[in-house]
Structure formats: C-alpha cells, structure tokens
C-alpha positions as CSV (number, residue, x, y, z in Angstrom):
1,M,5.3,-3.1,0.7
2,F,4.5,-0.7,3.5
3,P,6.7,2.6,3.3
4,F,8.2,2.3,6.8
5,E,10.4,5.5,5.4
6,A,7.6,7.3,5.2
7,G,7.1,7.9,9.2
8,A,4.9,6.8,12.2
9,Y,1.1,7.3,10.7
10,S,-1.1,7.1,13.4
11,A,-4.3,7.4,11.7
12,F,-6.4,5.7,14.4
13,S,-6.2,3.8,17.7
14,R,-9.2,1.2,16.9
15,S,-10.9,-0.3,13.8
16,F,-13.7,1.6,12.2
17,G,-16.1,1.0,9.3
18,I,-17.8,3.6,6.9
19,F,-21.3,3.2,5.8
20,G,-22.7,5.5,3.1
21,G,-24.4,5.6,-0.1
22,G,-26.5,7.3,-1.8
23,M,-27.7,9.8,0.8
24,P,-24.8,11.1,3.0
25,E,-27.5,12.5,5.7
26,L,-27.5,8.7,6.1
27,D,-23.7,8.2,6.0
28,T,-22.2,6.6,9.6
29,V,-18.9,5.5,11.2
30,N,-18.7,2.7,13.4
31,L,-16.0,2.5,16.1
32,E,-15.5,-1.0,16.8
33,H,-13.8,-1.7,20.5
34,P,-13.8,-5.0,22.7
35,L,-16.2,-3.7,25.3
36,N,-18.6,-1.8,22.7
37,S,-19.0,0.1,19.6
38,V,-19.6,4.0,18.8
39,F,-21.7,5.0,15.6
40,L,-20.5,8.6,14.6
41,R,-23.1,10.4,12.1
42,D,-21.5,13.8,12.6
43,G,-20.4,14.9,8.7
44,V,-17.0,16.5,10.2
45,H,-16.3,12.9,12.1
46,I,-17.2,11.6,8.8
47,D,-14.7,13.3,6.8
48,E,-12.1,13.0,9.2
49,Y,-12.6,8.6,9.1
50,A,-13.0,9.0,5.3
51,K,-9.8,11.0,4.6
52,M,-8.2,8.3,7.4
53,F,-9.5,5.5,4.7
54,E,-8.1,7.6,1.7
55,R,-4.6,7.6,3.9
56,L,-4.6,3.9,4.7
57,A,-5.7,2.9,0.6
58,E,-3.1,5.0,-0.3
59,L,-0.7,2.7,1.8
60,A,-1.6,-0.8,1.1
61,L,-0.1,-3.3,-1.2
62,A,-1.3,-3.5,-4.3
63,P,-3.8,-6.7,-5.3
64,V,-1.6,-9.8,-5.8
65,D,-1.9,-11.5,-9.3
66,P,-2.6,-14.7,-9.2
67,E,-1.2,-15.9,-12.7
68,A,2.0,-13.8,-12.1
69,T,4.9,-15.9,-10.8
70,P,7.3,-15.3,-7.8
71,E,10.1,-15.0,-9.9
72,S,8.2,-12.0,-11.9
73,H,8.8,-10.3,-8.6
74,D,12.3,-7.8,-9.1
75,S,12.8,-7.2,-5.1
76,R,12.2,-8.8,-1.9
77,D,9.2,-7.1,-0.2
78,S,6.1,-7.8,1.1
79,L,4.2,-8.3,-2.0
80,S,6.9,-10.5,-3.2
81,L,6.3,-12.9,0.4
82,I,2.5,-12.5,0.0
83,Q,3.3,-14.1,-3.4
84,H,5.7,-16.6,-2.4
85,V,2.9,-17.9,-0.2
86,M,0.5,-18.3,-2.7
87,Y,2.5,-20.6,-4.4
88,S,3.5,-22.3,-0.8
89,L,0.2,-23.3,-0.1
C-alpha cells in the first residue's frame, strides 16, 4: 500500500538511473527525458539521487510472495490487489 498519509513527496520530475560499482569516481546518474538524456557525474548530484532512491525504496511495496494465497492477506490494499491479479490471470 502506498503511504498516502505520508503527504506529498516530490522526489524528481523525470526518471533516473544510478550506475555505480567498485570505483565511486566512475559513478554516474542518468536522467531520462523524452527529448534527451543527461549524465551527471558530480558527487553531490549522485548523493542526492541516491537519497531519493533510498526514499523510494522505503515507500515501495513488499515483494509479492507467489506461494501465498490471496486469502492470506488481511487487508484490502495494493499488495492484496496485486496478489489477486496474479491468481486471476
């Protein structure tokens, strides 16, 4: 269930990807837009987008358990709907 009671959260205005690995100096943020893409390599920008990603990950739904039956969910929320659709298809 998306926590609407948490209020508005304007994390970003377009989609982004963070590319990183064993060498932090090569980390890059890719901002996607229908007309162009922008690559950010500045550590400050990378840190900001990493914080946004962490916040989004906190708000994300838990993974769906394919072994759980739809009846095992106590509440009527987004996760229960996804579970129901999985069994309906």
